[in-house]
N, C-alpha and C positions, 0 to 999 in steps of 0.2 A: 670429703677426703676419704681415701680408701684406707683399709686396715693397716697396711704396711707403713704408710706415711704417718698415720697417727701413732703407731707403735714406735717407730723410729723417733718421732718428736718426744713422746713420753719418756722413752729410755734415755734420750739425750738430756732431758730436763733432770731426770733422776741422777744421771752420772755427774752433771754439773753441780747439783746440790750436794751429792756425796763428796765430790772432790773438795768443795769448799768446807763442808762441815766435819769431814774426817781429818783434815790437815792437823798435824804433819803426817799422820798415817795416810797411806794410799789404799785404794780399794784392793789392789793386788796383795798388799801386805796383810790387810784384814782377812782376805780369803785364805792366805797361808796360815795365819794365826788360828782361824777357825778349823782348818784341816788338822793342824797339829793338836789342838785341844781335843777334837773328836777322836783322833787316831792314836793319841799318846805317843808312841815311838815311831818316828819316820826318819829316814835318811834323805839327804838332798835329792838323790835319784828317784826316790819314791814320789816326790812331788810332781815329776814330769807327767805322770798319767792324769793328774788333776788340772794341770796348768797347760795351756796351749802355747808352749814356749820352748826355748832351747836350754840345754844344760848350762851354757854360759850365762844366760839371762837369769836362771835360777840362782846361780852363784852370786851374781851381782845384787839381786834383791836380798838374798840372805846376808851378804856382806853389809848392806845398808841397814838391815834389821838388827844385825848384831851390834853394829856401831851405835844404833839408837837404843840398845839394851832391851830389845823386844824378845830376842831369842839368844840362846848360847849354843855353840857346837861343842859336843862332848865326845871324845874318842871312846870307843867300846873297850872295856877292860880286857876282854878275852882276845879280841882281834883289832889291833890298833889301826888297821886300814879302814875300819868302819867308823863313820862319824854320825852321831845321832843329834837331832835338833831338839832342843828343849825350849819351851816357852818360859820366859822369866815372869816374875810377879808383875812387872810393868807391862809385859806383853799381854798377860791375862786381863789386866785392867783396861788396856787399850782395846782388846777384843770385845770386852763388855760394852765399853763406850761406843765402839764401832757398830755393834749389833743394834744398840739403841738408836744411833744416828740413822742407820739403814731403815729401821722400823718407822722412825719419825718422818723421814723423807717420803716413804710410801704412804703412810697414814695421812699426811697433808694432802696428797693427791686424791686419795680415796674419800677424804672427808667432803669432797665436792658432791658425792652421791650418797643416797640413803643407805642405811645399814643393810636393808634387804637387798639392794642392788649390789652392795659390796660382796655379800655372801654369794649372790648369783654370779658375779664376775669371777670370784675365786673358784666357784664350781665349774664355770665354763672354761677358765684357764687350765684347771686341773684336767678337764676332758681333752683339751688341745695338747697339753704337755704329756699325757699318758701315752704309752707305747702300744696301746690296744687298738 
């Protein structure tokens, strides 16, 4: 098989495993939680540069996340037009769980090869992913 077919097969397997093990959290929600935790203060519009989606889709996912108590929207005290997204305690716990699930899914795949080959694979993927 060529690289692209193998890569597509592998990422599909990872996605399926992630979907099952993250539930009820979705991969998109996990990505947003991770962004919010890293960046601290973000407005919904700030998420657009990180997510390949529309403002309406961002609103929909944030609505769902707020309903599930993963985030809360808070109006800026000085400018009421601005809404900040805050991660709740439940959101932080789900982000931690999600990061572990992601790590476990990938580790299970990599456990099929030796630790030396795992390091080599990471090195090679780093080369492919770099912009140099």
